[in-house]
N, C-alpha and C positions, 0 to 999 in steps of 0.2 A: 577628553579622549583623543581628539584630532591633534591637539598640540603635542601630546605624548607620543603619538605615532610618528609625527614629523620629526621630533627629536631623535627617536630611535632610528629612523631611516637615514638621517644625517650622520649619525654615529657610524652606521654601516658603510656609508659612502666614504667618510673620512678614513675609516680603517682600511678600506680597499685602496684608496689613493696612497696611504702611508706605505702599504706593502709594495705597491708598484714602484713608488719612489725609491724605496730601499734597493730593489733589484736594479733599477736604472743606475743608481749611484754605484752599486757594486760592480756592474759590468764595465763602467768607465774606469774604476780603480783597480781592476783585477790585475793589470799589467804590473802593478807595484807590489803585489803579494809575493811571498817566498815559496809558493807552491811549486812542485815539480811539474813538468809538462803533462804528465798523466793526470795529476790533480787538477790542473788548469782545465784540461779537456773535460773532466767530469763536471767542474763548476760551470763551464760555459753552457751546459744543458740543464742548469738548475732553476730555470726561470718559470717552470710550469709546476703547479702543485698537483698532487696525485689525488684525483677524485676516485677513491676506491670503489669497486663495484661488487664488494662482498664476494670476490672470486678467490677461492683458496687454492687454485691450481698451482700457483708459484710456491706454495708452502710445502710441496712434496719434493723430496729428493735433495735437500740441502741447497736449494736455490739461493743465489746471492743477488742483492740489489744495492745500488749506490744511491743514497738519499741524503737530504738535509731534513731534520725534524724541526719544524717551526711551531712553537708553542702558542697556545691561546693567550698567553701573557706577552706575546710579541718578542720572543727571543728564539734564536737558533741554538739548539743543544750542541755543546762542544765537549771534546775530550782533549786535553793538552798533553804535552810530552811528559809532564810530571804526574799524570794520572788524575788531575783535577777535573771534576765535572762542573760545568757552568753554562752560561748563556752569552751570546753575542748578538748585537743588532747589526753587525756587518756581514752581509751575505757573502762577501768575498773571503771571509775568514776560513782558512783551510782546515782548521780544527773542527769545523761544523760539517765537513763531508764525512759521512758515515757508511760503513759496509754493514748491511743487515742480512744476516744469513739464517736460513731455516735450519734448525737443529733436530726437530722432531715434529710429528703431526700435531694438529690442534693449535697451530699458530704459535709454536714455541720458537723464539728467535734469540740470536746472539747479536749484539750491536758493538761494532769496533770502529774506532777512529781510523780513517785512511792514512792520515799523516802521522798520528802518534802511535798507531799500531797497538793500541790498548783497548781492552774490552770494558764496557760498562758492567760493573758488578754491584750487587746490593748485599750488604751484610745482614746478619740476623736482626740487628738493631735498626735496619732500614737506611743505613748510610750508603750513599752512592760513591763509588770509587772507580778509577781506571786501572785495570790490571793487565800486566803483560801476558799472562797465561790464562787460557780459557778454563773455567770450572763450572760446576752446576750453579754457582752464585751469579753467573753471567747469563742465565736463562731467563727470558721474559716472555710473557704471554701477550700477544697483540690482540687488543679488543677493539672491534669496530663499533663506534658509538652512533647514536641516532642523529647527532648534529654534524655528521660527516668528518669528525675528528677521530683520531685513534688514541688509545691509552695503552700503556705498557706496564704490566704488573709483574712482580717477581714470581717466577714459576716455582721457586723453592720455599720462600719465606712468607709468612703471614703474621699479623699482630692480633692476637685474641680472635683468630679466625677470620680476620678482615684482610683483604688484599692490600699490598703496599705497592705504590706506583712510582715510576719515574715522574718527577714534577719539577718545574721551575717557578720560582716566586715572581711577582711583578718586578722585582729588582734583578732578575736573572740569576738567582742563587738556587742551588739544589735544595729541595725540601726533604727532610727526613721521612722515610716511607710511612712510619707509624702515624704521621700527621696528614697523610694524603687520603683522598677518597675518589672514587670513580667519577662522581658528579662535579668535582671541583675543576674549574677551567685551567688551573695550574698543571693538571694531569693530562690535558688534552693537547695533541700534536697533529699537525698536518704533514705527512711525508711529501717532500718536494722532490720531483724526479730529477735525477742527475745524469741519466743516460737514457738512450732509447729503450723501449720496452723489451726488445729482444736482445739487448746487450747483456753479457754475462761476464763475471770476473772470475778468473781461474784461481 
């Protein structure tokens, strides 16, 4: 039992060191990215992850926040200019900077790439796509989990009555919604703060 606990603790330590190393590398390399000045400014404040406090105040009235979504499979969620959804392990990748906007009460959000200006959309079959125009397919419900991660399920579509989630595989590939579950770590994300708490985007 003691040996198992030591192994688990070491895994947690190495995971934390890995995350901090990525951010250090990203901050050194950011000057080489093709981000606009506004996107660079947003990125420079992305080094703190958001410990949500189960406070729904910001979900009222169409509030907007700039975030990176870091998955439990160690990938940042991205939306590129062609509308492809995927993952990157480069924290300086501008395609990972997202605008998360409240569209209705109950934690219903729309997620859009700041650089690509495309919304994450899920089809009836559970396929993730980046769309130029907002529709009901772009609505996701934000779920606060007991492990301090968040999950994002389609607000419109279910498969046989089960929720379908945004998820990234261990290889950084999007997973079809019908294969996802709330308890799977591929569906778990930490929102990383990209601006001050009181900053708003017009």
